N, C-alpha and C positions, 0 to 999 in steps of 0.2 A: 504495499500500499503506500503511496507516495503522499508526501507533504500535501500537494494540491488536494488529495481525494480526502486527507482528513479535516482540512479547513473548510471544504465546500459541506460537508457532513454538519459542521458545528454552524455555520451560517444557514444552513436549512433549519436546525434545532431553533436557533433564535428567531427566524422568520416564522416559524409555526407558534411561539409563543407569544410575539406581537400580534399575529393573527388572531389568535384566541383572545387575548386580552382586549384586542378591539371589539371582536364579537359581543364580548361580555359587556363592554362598556357601553355598546349602542342598543343591546339588548335591554338593559338597565335604564336607560336613556327612554327608549320608546315605551316601555312599562310604565315610567313615571307619566309621561306625555298622554298616555291611553287613559292612565288612572284621573289625571287632572281634566281629561273632557268627560268622563265617566261622572266625576265628582260635580262639575259645572252643570252636566244635564241633569242630575238629581236634586241640583239646588232650584234649576229651573222649573222642574216640574212639581215640586212642592211649594213655590211661591205663590204668593198671594194674587197675581197677575190674573188678567183675565185669558180665558183658554186661547183666543186669537194671539194675544201678546206672548205667551209661554211658547206656543207654535211658531211664530217667528224667531223668536230667541233659540230656540231647539234648533231650528233650521241654519241660523247664522253660526251657531256652535259646531253644527255638522258640516258645512259647507266650507267654512272658512275658521278652522279650530282655534288658531293661535288669535287672531283679530276678534273672535266671537267671545273667546274666554276673557281677555282684556276689557271688552267693552262691558260685559256682563258685571265684571266685578267693578269696575269703575264708575259705570253709570247706570246699569240696568237693573239692580236689585231693588225692589221696592223700598220708598225711605224709611218705612219704620224699622225694617232689617238694617239700615245703615245706622240708625240713632241708637247710641249707648244710653243706657239707663243712668238718669243722675244718682250720684251718691251724695250729694252736697245738699239734704233736705233740712229745712230750717223749722 
């Protein structure tokens, strides 16, 4: 076995480890993204909005997930859900 053959085997092993790490990273990232989409859809379905409004929000999240999630949590939730209860009662 020559020196070149031994080094090419080590390079192949390191490439395999890098590939597996990349697959794991992207799998975890996509699972988190899917969980965020499902969490947002659940919040929309259980909101106090009218049925047509909930339907429009759900379609926005399904068709444009990143934009829909950001808009829902910034502006779409009903006002009562965004208000924090006041703790300073006199």
